[in-house]
N, CA, C and O atoms as CSV, one atom per row, in Angstrom:
chain,resi,resn,atom,element,x,y,z
A,1,UNK,N,N,-47.896,-39.652,41.322
A,1,UNK,CA,C,-49.058,-38.954,41.485
A,1,UNK,C,C,-49.412,-38.803,42.749
A,1,UNK,O,O,-49.514,-39.896,43.307
A,2,UNK,N,N,-49.706,-37.640,43.627
A,2,UNK,CA,C,-50.349,-37.452,44.780
A,2,UNK,C,C,-51.845,-37.048,44.725
A,2,UNK,O,O,-52.010,-36.031,44.052
A,3,UNK,N,N,-52.920,-37.545,45.223
A,3,UNK,CA,C,-54.311,-37.119,45.350
A,3,UNK,C,C,-54.293,-36.849,46.910
A,3,UNK,O,O,-53.454,-37.177,47.749
A,4,UNK,N,N,-55.272,-36.270,47.014
A,4,UNK,CA,C,-56.078,-35.924,48.268
A,4,UNK,C,C,-57.249,-36.181,48.215
A,4,UNK,O,O,-57.756,-35.542,47.293
A,5,UNK,N,N,-58.212,-37.016,48.917
A,5,UNK,CA,C,-59.918,-37.025,48.817
A,5,UNK,C,C,-60.546,-36.838,49.901
A,5,UNK,O,O,-60.149,-37.410,50.917
A,6,UNK,N,N,-61.441,-36.167,49.928
A,6,UNK,CA,C,-62.041,-35.401,51.105
A,6,UNK,C,C,-63.517,-36.222,51.068
A,6,UNK,O,O,-64.155,-36.221,50.016
A,7,UNK,N,N,-63.969,-36.839,52.116
A,7,UNK,CA,C,-65.373,-37.365,52.247
A,7,UNK,C,C,-66.114,-36.315,52.599
A,7,UNK,O,O,-66.011,-35.958,53.773
A,8,UNK,N,N,-67.087,-35.516,51.653
A,8,UNK,CA,C,-68.058,-34.366,52.111
A,8,UNK,C,C,-69.250,-34.833,52.490
A,8,UNK,O,O,-70.074,-34.126,53.070
A,9,UNK,N,N,-69.436,-36.053,52.196
A,9,UNK,CA,C,-71.026,-36.753,52.728
A,9,UNK,C,C,-71.278,-36.852,53.980
A,9,UNK,O,O,-72.421,-37.288,54.116
A,10,UNK,N,N,-70.563,-36.582,55.372
A,10,UNK,CA,C,-70.939,-36.916,56.325
A,10,UNK,C,C,-71.642,-35.467,56.784
A,10,UNK,O,O,-72.582,-35.486,57.578
A,11,UNK,N,N,-71.176,-34.322,56.287
A,11,UNK,CA,C,-71.404,-33.020,56.358
A,11,UNK,C,C,-72.072,-32.212,55.227
A,11,UNK,O,O,-72.758,-31.225,55.490
A,12,UNK,N,N,-71.902,-32.567,54.180
A,12,UNK,CA,C,-72.339,-31.807,52.908
A,12,UNK,C,C,-72.509,-32.615,51.607
A,12,UNK,O,O,-71.624,-33.403,51.273
A,13,UNK,N,N,-73.872,-32.407,50.691
A,13,UNK,CA,C,-73.553,-33.124,49.312
A,13,UNK,C,C,-73.915,-31.953,48.470
A,13,UNK,O,O,-74.903,-31.220,48.496
A,14,UNK,N,N,-72.909,-31.970,47.756
A,14,UNK,CA,C,-72.345,-30.665,46.558
A,14,UNK,C,C,-73.207,-30.810,45.493
A,14,UNK,O,O,-73.123,-31.749,44.701
A,15,UNK,N,N,-74.161,-29.793,45.418
A,15,UNK,CA,C,-75.047,-29.906,44.237
A,15,UNK,C,C,-74.089,-29.458,42.847
A,15,UNK,O,O,-73.103,-28.751,43.060
A,16,UNK,N,N,-74.319,-29.769,41.812
A,16,UNK,CA,C,-73.602,-29.413,40.360
A,16,UNK,C,C,-72.914,-27.873,40.508
A,16,UNK,O,O,-71.739,-27.543,40.348
A,17,UNK,N,N,-74.202,-26.982,40.907
A,17,UNK,CA,C,-73.883,-25.836,40.995
A,17,UNK,C,C,-72.580,-25.431,42.195
A,17,UNK,O,O,-71.718,-24.566,42.040
A,18,UNK,N,N,-72.727,-26.186,43.191
A,18,UNK,CA,C,-71.712,-25.758,44.228
A,18,UNK,C,C,-70.488,-26.257,44.021
A,18,UNK,O,O,-69.463,-25.701,44.416
A,19,UNK,N,N,-70.532,-27.596,43.235
A,19,UNK,CA,C,-69.236,-28.022,42.631
A,19,UNK,C,C,-68.372,-27.003,41.620
A,19,UNK,O,O,-67.153,-26.849,41.702
A,20,UNK,N,N,-69.104,-26.445,40.805
A,20,UNK,CA,C,-68.987,-25.588,39.689
A,20,UNK,C,C,-68.224,-24.522,40.368
A,20,UNK,O,O,-67.066,-24.258,40.045
A,21,UNK,N,N,-69.071,-23.707,41.613
A,21,UNK,CA,C,-68.289,-22.619,42.339
A,21,UNK,C,C,-67.280,-23.126,43.045
A,21,UNK,O,O,-66.593,-22.243,43.558
A,22,UNK,N,N,-66.940,-24.182,43.259
A,22,UNK,CA,C,-65.948,-24.623,43.945
A,22,UNK,C,C,-64.739,-24.653,43.309
A,22,UNK,O,O,-63.626,-24.418,43.779
A,23,UNK,N,N,-65.105,-25.016,42.016
A,23,UNK,CA,C,-64.155,-25.316,40.992
A,23,UNK,C,C,-63.314,-23.791,40.510
A,23,UNK,O,O,-62.097,-23.636,40.410
A,24,UNK,N,N,-64.267,-22.898,40.292
A,24,UNK,CA,C,-64.191,-21.561,39.930
A,24,UNK,C,C,-63.397,-20.841,41.147
A,24,UNK,O,O,-62.552,-19.997,40.851
A,25,UNK,N,N,-63.613,-21.110,42.328
A,25,UNK,CA,C,-62.970,-20.046,43.512
A,25,UNK,C,C,-61.571,-20.997,43.709
A,25,UNK,O,O,-60.659,-20.503,44.373
A,26,UNK,N,N,-61.420,-22.188,43.206
A,26,UNK,CA,C,-60.064,-22.737,43.298
A,26,UNK,C,C,-59.242,-23.219,42.109
A,26,UNK,O,O,-58.598,-24.267,42.059
A,27,UNK,N,N,-59.386,-22.108,40.969
A,27,UNK,CA,C,-58.814,-22.485,39.580
A,27,UNK,C,C,-57.574,-23.078,39.594
A,27,UNK,O,O,-57.223,-23.611,38.541
A,28,UNK,N,N,-56.736,-23.119,40.649
A,28,UNK,CA,C,-55.239,-23.435,40.400
A,28,UNK,C,C,-55.290,-24.768,41.236
A,28,UNK,O,O,-54.281,-25.152,41.829
A,29,UNK,N,N,-56.388,-25.419,41.276
A,29,UNK,CA,C,-56.336,-26.766,41.815
A,29,UNK,C,C,-57.407,-27.613,40.692
A,29,UNK,O,O,-58.337,-27.101,40.070
A,30,UNK,N,N,-56.996,-28.936,40.657
A,30,UNK,CA,C,-57.539,-29.863,39.539
A,30,UNK,C,C,-58.582,-30.615,40.698
A,30,UNK,O,O,-58.152,-31.378,41.563
A,31,UNK,N,N,-60.159,-30.216,40.526
A,31,UNK,CA,C,-60.771,-31.031,41.240
A,31,UNK,C,C,-61.650,-31.942,40.747
A,31,UNK,O,O,-62.155,-31.560,39.691
A,32,UNK,N,N,-62.064,-33.144,41.172
A,32,UNK,CA,C,-62.938,-34.019,40.755
A,32,UNK,C,C,-64.003,-34.287,41.892
A,32,UNK,O,O,-63.925,-33.950,43.073
A,33,UNK,N,N,-64.940,-34.920,41.303
A,33,UNK,CA,C,-65.988,-35.505,42.359
A,33,UNK,C,C,-66.680,-36.622,42.134
A,33,UNK,O,O,-67.599,-36.639,41.315
A,34,UNK,N,N,-66.327,-37.665,42.822
A,34,UNK,CA,C,-66.523,-39.059,42.459
A,34,UNK,C,C,-68.143,-39.462,42.853
A,34,UNK,O,O,-68.874,-38.759,43.550
A,35,UNK,N,N,-68.478,-40.629,42.299
A,35,UNK,CA,C,-69.874,-41.031,42.784
A,35,UNK,C,C,-70.335,-41.131,44.053
A,35,UNK,O,O,-71.538,-40.992,44.272
A,36,UNK,N,N,-69.390,-41.401,45.117
A,36,UNK,CA,C,-69.628,-41.404,46.236
A,36,UNK,C,C,-69.758,-39.976,46.981
A,36,UNK,O,O,-70.039,-39.811,48.168
A,37,UNK,N,N,-69.567,-39.267,46.291
A,37,UNK,CA,C,-69.458,-37.515,47.011
A,37,UNK,C,C,-68.408,-37.316,47.401
A,37,UNK,O,O,-68.385,-36.372,48.192
A,38,UNK,N,N,-67.113,-37.951,47.151
A,38,UNK,CA,C,-65.906,-37.518,47.701
A,38,UNK,C,C,-65.084,-36.496,46.421
A,38,UNK,O,O,-64.915,-36.610,45.207
A,39,UNK,N,N,-64.669,-35.360,47.602
A,39,UNK,CA,C,-63.994,-34.510,46.887
A,39,UNK,C,C,-62.610,-35.046,46.426
A,39,UNK,O,O,-61.909,-35.495,47.333
A,40,UNK,N,N,-62.063,-35.077,45.075
A,40,UNK,CA,C,-60.730,-35.632,44.870
A,40,UNK,C,C,-59.672,-34.488,44.192
A,40,UNK,O,O,-59.883,-34.072,43.053
A,41,UNK,N,N,-58.636,-34.067,44.914
A,41,UNK,CA,C,-57.867,-32.696,44.598
A,41,UNK,C,C,-56.696,-33.503,44.000
A,41,UNK,O,O,-55.955,-34.194,44.699
A,42,UNK,N,N,-56.571,-33.369,42.633
A,42,UNK,CA,C,-55.338,-34.055,41.980
A,42,UNK,C,C,-54.216,-32.947,41.742
A,42,UNK,O,O,-54.325,-31.756,41.451
A,43,UNK,N,N,-53.028,-33.803,41.980
A,43,UNK,CA,C,-51.681,-33.128,41.847
A,43,UNK,C,C,-51.185,-32.989,40.394
A,43,UNK,O,O,-51.426,-33.849,39.548
A,44,UNK,N,N,-50.531,-31.949,40.161
A,44,UNK,CA,C,-50.134,-31.789,38.698
A,44,UNK,C,C,-49.384,-32.947,38.356
A,44,UNK,O,O,-48.837,-33.596,39.248
A,45,UNK,N,N,-49.267,-33.393,36.731
A,45,UNK,CA,C,-48.557,-34.648,36.415
A,45,UNK,C,C,-47.301,-34.009,36.188
A,45,UNK,O,O,-47.148,-32.787,36.192
A,46,UNK,N,N,-46.376,-34.881,35.983
A,46,UNK,CA,C,-44.864,-34.346,35.851
A,46,UNK,C,C,-44.876,-34.493,34.097
A,46,UNK,O,O,-45.764,-34.555,33.247
A,47,UNK,N,N,-43.425,-34.507,34.086
A,47,UNK,CA,C,-43.031,-34.405,32.487
A,47,UNK,C,C,-43.427,-35.525,31.633
A,47,UNK,O,O,-43.785,-35.410,30.461
A,48,UNK,N,N,-43.330,-36.756,32.381
A,48,UNK,CA,C,-43.221,-37.754,31.216
A,48,UNK,C,C,-44.911,-38.224,31.104
A,48,UNK,O,O,-45.425,-38.620,30.057
A,49,UNK,N,N,-45.539,-38.102,32.248
A,49,UNK,CA,C,-47.109,-38.386,32.041
A,49,UNK,C,C,-47.515,-37.184,31.368
A,49,UNK,O,O,-48.135,-37.514,30.357
A,50,UNK,N,N,-47.438,-35.865,31.485
A,50,UNK,CA,C,-47.675,-34.691,30.618
A,50,UNK,C,C,-47.588,-35.052,29.411
A,50,UNK,O,O,-48.593,-35.126,28.704
A,51,UNK,N,N,-46.182,-35.384,28.900
A,51,UNK,CA,C,-45.933,-35.854,27.424
A,51,UNK,C,C,-47.202,-36.758,26.917
A,51,UNK,O,O,-48.100,-36.365,26.172
A,52,UNK,N,N,-47.051,-38.196,27.554
A,52,UNK,CA,C,-47.739,-38.874,27.017
A,52,UNK,C,C,-49.603,-38.815,27.134
A,52,UNK,O,O,-50.502,-39.533,26.698
A,53,UNK,N,N,-49.555,-37.648,27.902
A,53,UNK,CA,C,-51.151,-37.308,27.836
A,53,UNK,C,C,-51.458,-36.395,26.581
A,53,UNK,O,O,-52.531,-36.372,25.977
A,54,UNK,N,N,-50.172,-35.542,26.252
A,54,UNK,CA,C,-50.315,-34.421,25.013
A,54,UNK,C,C,-50.219,-35.455,23.706
A,54,UNK,O,O,-50.779,-35.136,22.658
A,55,UNK,N,N,-49.671,-36.389,23.790
A,55,UNK,CA,C,-49.534,-37.628,22.526
A,55,UNK,C,C,-51.010,-38.349,22.489
A,55,UNK,O,O,-51.541,-38.690,21.432
A,56,UNK,N,N,-51.554,-38.521,23.685
A,56,UNK,CA,C,-52.818,-39.256,23.343
A,56,UNK,C,C,-53.942,-38.174,22.927
A,56,UNK,O,O,-54.950,-38.562,22.337
A,57,UNK,N,N,-53.762,-36.862,23.231
A,57,UNK,CA,C,-54.660,-36.201,22.784
A,57,UNK,C,C,-54.549,-35.878,21.362
A,57,UNK,O,O,-55.443,-36.022,20.528
A,58,UNK,N,N,-53.339,-35.417,21.158
A,58,UNK,CA,C,-53.288,-35.184,19.767
A,58,UNK,C,C,-53.375,-36.346,18.461
A,58,UNK,O,O,-53.762,-36.102,17.319
A,59,UNK,N,N,-52.847,-37.798,19.050
A,59,UNK,CA,C,-53.284,-38.667,18.203
A,59,UNK,C,C,-55.240,-38.854,17.995
A,59,UNK,O,O,-55.898,-39.106,16.985
A,60,UNK,N,N,-55.688,-38.588,19.486
A,60,UNK,CA,C,-57.248,-38.687,19.404
A,60,UNK,C,C,-57.850,-37.580,18.259
A,60,UNK,O,O,-58.760,-37.828,17.467
A,61,UNK,N,N,-57.152,-36.365,18.369
A,61,UNK,CA,C,-57.564,-35.438,17.627
A,61,UNK,C,C,-57.058,-35.571,15.920
A,61,UNK,O,O,-57.521,-34.921,14.983
A,62,UNK,N,N,-56.384,-36.220,15.886
A,62,UNK,CA,C,-55.898,-36.328,14.524
A,62,UNK,C,C,-56.947,-37.436,13.628
A,62,UNK,O,O,-57.349,-37.341,12.468
A,63,UNK,N,N,-57.235,-38.635,14.794
A,63,UNK,CA,C,-58.329,-39.331,14.061
A,63,UNK,C,C,-59.387,-38.837,14.052
A,63,UNK,O,O,-60.132,-39.240,13.159
A,64,UNK,N,N,-59.988,-37.671,15.092
A,64,UNK,CA,C,-61.320,-37.384,14.979
A,64,UNK,C,C,-61.513,-36.612,13.820
A,64,UNK,O,O,-62.588,-36.776,13.244
A,65,UNK,N,N,-60.654,-35.747,13.315
A,65,UNK,CA,C,-60.405,-34.952,12.356
A,65,UNK,C,C,-60.883,-35.929,10.783
A,65,UNK,O,O,-61.683,-35.554,9.925
A,66,UNK,N,N,-60.359,-36.794,10.799
A,66,UNK,CA,C,-60.265,-37.512,9.725
A,66,UNK,C,C,-61.596,-38.303,9.328
A,66,UNK,O,O,-61.907,-38.602,8.175
A,67,UNK,N,N,-62.484,-38.653,10.731
A,67,UNK,CA,C,-63.612,-39.159,10.742
A,67,UNK,C,C,-64.511,-38.464,10.951
A,67,UNK,O,O,-65.622,-38.818,10.556
A,68,UNK,N,N,-64.364,-37.379,11.562
A,68,UNK,CA,C,-65.380,-36.496,11.884
A,68,UNK,C,C,-66.843,-37.016,12.611
A,68,UNK,O,O,-67.988,-36.653,12.344
A,69,UNK,N,N,-66.301,-38.147,13.777
A,69,UNK,CA,C,-67.358,-38.757,14.214
A,69,UNK,C,C,-67.692,-38.262,15.542
A,69,UNK,O,O,-68.662,-38.776,16.097
A,70,UNK,N,N,-67.024,-37.321,16.153
A,70,UNK,CA,C,-67.230,-36.833,17.380
A,70,UNK,C,C,-66.609,-35.579,17.998
A,70,UNK,O,O,-66.184,-34.847,17.105
A,71,UNK,N,N,-66.444,-35.163,19.026
A,71,UNK,CA,C,-65.640,-34.238,19.763
A,71,UNK,C,C,-64.525,-34.536,20.703
A,71,UNK,O,O,-64.852,-35.375,21.542
A,72,UNK,N,N,-63.449,-34.150,20.799
A,72,UNK,CA,C,-62.186,-34.215,21.622
A,72,UNK,C,C,-62.195,-33.183,22.746
A,72,UNK,O,O,-62.572,-32.012,22.736
A,73,UNK,N,N,-61.595,-34.053,23.868
A,73,UNK,CA,C,-61.557,-32.807,25.336
A,73,UNK,C,C,-60.501,-33.099,25.900
A,73,UNK,O,O,-60.020,-34.232,25.948
A,74,UNK,N,N,-59.951,-31.915,26.473
A,74,UNK,CA,C,-58.446,-32.546,27.160
A,74,UNK,C,C,-59.054,-32.811,28.610
A,74,UNK,O,O,-60.202,-33.168,28.875
A,75,UNK,N,N,-57.845,-32.508,29.610
A,75,UNK,CA,C,-58.220,-32.975,30.643
A,75,UNK,C,C,-58.612,-31.805,31.668
A,75,UNK,O,O,-58.906,-31.980,32.851
A,76,UNK,N,N,-58.560,-30.543,30.970
A,76,UNK,CA,C,-59.611,-29.826,31.781
A,76,UNK,C,C,-60.939,-29.775,31.869
A,76,UNK,O,O,-61.492,-28.978,32.627
A,77,UNK,N,N,-61.692,-30.737,30.996
A,77,UNK,CA,C,-62.786,-30.826,31.029
A,77,UNK,C,C,-63.615,-31.760,32.277
A,77,UNK,O,O,-63.248,-32.855,32.703
A,78,UNK,N,N,-64.450,-31.220,32.573
A,78,UNK,CA,C,-64.955,-32.083,33.583
A,78,UNK,C,C,-66.273,-32.683,33.137
A,78,UNK,O,O,-67.087,-31.880,32.680
A,79,UNK,N,N,-66.640,-34.029,33.196
A,79,UNK,CA,C,-67.788,-34.633,32.593
A,79,UNK,C,C,-68.609,-34.725,33.754
A,79,UNK,O,O,-68.109,-34.858,34.872
A,80,UNK,N,N,-70.042,-34.653,33.528
A,80,UNK,CA,C,-70.963,-35.192,34.530
A,80,UNK,C,C,-71.670,-36.389,33.954
A,80,UNK,O,O,-72.436,-36.340,32.992
A,81,UNK,N,N,-71.327,-37.519,34.665
A,81,UNK,CA,C,-71.556,-38.853,34.721
A,81,UNK,C,C,-72.651,-39.243,35.290
A,81,UNK,O,O,-72.928,-38.644,36.330
A,82,UNK,N,N,-73.580,-40.295,34.845
A,82,UNK,CA,C,-75.267,-40.629,35.210
A,82,UNK,C,C,-75.192,-41.151,36.465
A,82,UNK,O,O,-76.271,-41.297,37.039
A,83,UNK,N,N,-73.894,-41.570,37.221
A,83,UNK,CA,C,-73.680,-42.125,38.498
A,83,UNK,C,C,-73.578,-41.088,39.555
A,83,UNK,O,O,-73.622,-41.388,40.749
A,84,UNK,N,N,-73.421,-39.675,39.059
A,84,UNK,CA,C,-73.246,-38.655,39.819
A,84,UNK,C,C,-71.902,-38.210,40.084
A,84,UNK,O,O,-71.771,-37.258,40.852
A,85,UNK,N,N,-70.659,-38.860,39.460
A,85,UNK,CA,C,-69.444,-38.515,39.385
A,85,UNK,C,C,-69.258,-37.257,38.139
A,85,UNK,O,O,-69.803,-37.144,37.041
A,86,UNK,N,N,-68.215,-36.375,38.868
A,86,UNK,CA,C,-67.583,-35.407,37.804
A,86,UNK,C,C,-65.965,-35.475,37.561
A,86,UNK,O,O,-65.075,-34.719,37.950
A,87,UNK,N,N,-65.915,-36.845,36.654
A,87,UNK,CA,C,-64.264,-36.878,36.501
A,87,UNK,C,C,-63.837,-35.944,35.409
A,87,UNK,O,O,-64.497,-35.474,34.483
A,88,UNK,N,N,-62.537,-35.781,35.745
A,88,UNK,CA,C,-61.618,-35.071,34.271
A,88,UNK,C,C,-60.821,-35.900,34.033
A,88,UNK,O,O,-59.860,-36.017,34.794
A,89,UNK,N,N,-60.991,-36.958,32.621
A,89,UNK,CA,C,-59.938,-37.644,32.310
A,89,UNK,C,C,-58.899,-37.009,31.644
A,89,UNK,O,O,-58.916,-35.806,31.382
A,90,UNK,N,N,-57.982,-37.776,31.355
A,90,UNK,CA,C,-56.636,-37.249,30.681
A,90,UNK,C,C,-57.025,-36.789,29.067
A,90,UNK,O,O,-56.451,-35.849,28.518
A,91,UNK,N,N,-57.814,-37.393,28.576
A,91,UNK,CA,C,-58.397,-37.182,27.531
A,91,UNK,C,C,-59.702,-37.642,26.949
A,91,UNK,O,O,-59.696,-38.873,26.938
A,92,UNK,N,N,-60.668,-37.222,26.526
A,92,UNK,CA,C,-61.963,-37.753,26.358
A,92,UNK,C,C,-62.374,-37.501,24.769
A,92,UNK,O,O,-61.879,-36.669,24.008
A,93,UNK,N,N,-63.479,-38.511,24.478
A,93,UNK,CA,C,-63.887,-38.746,23.119
A,93,UNK,C,C,-65.366,-38.830,22.926
A,93,UNK,O,O,-65.939,-39.862,23.274
A,94,UNK,N,N,-66.088,-37.764,22.365
A,94,UNK,CA,C,-67.647,-38.001,22.730
A,94,UNK,C,C,-68.162,-37.791,21.192
A,94,UNK,O,O,-67.810,-36.959,20.356
A,95,UNK,N,N,-69.182,-38.911,21.118
A,95,UNK,CA,C,-69.379,-39.308,19.806
A,95,UNK,C,C,-70.706,-38.351,19.278
A,95,UNK,O,O,-71.664,-38.053,19.992
A,96,UNK,N,N,-70.564,-38.046,18.197
A,96,UNK,CA,C,-71.586,-36.780,17.787
A,96,UNK,C,C,-73.136,-37.827,17.498
A,96,UNK,O,O,-74.242,-37.294,17.402
A,97,UNK,N,N,-72.973,-39.028,17.415
A,97,UNK,CA,C,-74.051,-39.824,16.988
A,97,UNK,C,C,-75.057,-40.123,18.364
A,97,UNK,O,O,-74.553,-40.539,19.407
A,98,UNK,N,N,-76.190,-39.921,18.269
A,98,UNK,CA,C,-77.390,-40.140,19.327
A,98,UNK,C,C,-77.635,-41.641,19.628
A,98,UNK,O,O,-78.321,-42.236,18.796
A,99,UNK,N,N,-77.221,-42.275,20.591
A,99,UNK,CA,C,-77.915,-43.435,20.567
A,99,UNK,C,C,-79.235,-43.706,21.260
A,99,UNK,O,O,-79.770,-44.811,21.161
């Protein structure tokens, strides 16, 4: 898997809205923003990786339907983390219980 990392900080700091607009303007790309303000352009996964990802999401969703403890999200979902990063993990589960 090839990724391209662009360091934008010397010239720009993307706000949440600007990052969202960039993603919407480039829907054919998988974009992430790390905590250092670097824009990461992810390449598509291959067949084996895509199959593994699908299996993981399926297992996570089946478990979650049984426990009803949270929500499951696919790799198309971008999360805003407290450190400022905007990753898009292969699979994600978020608890419904507030800490």
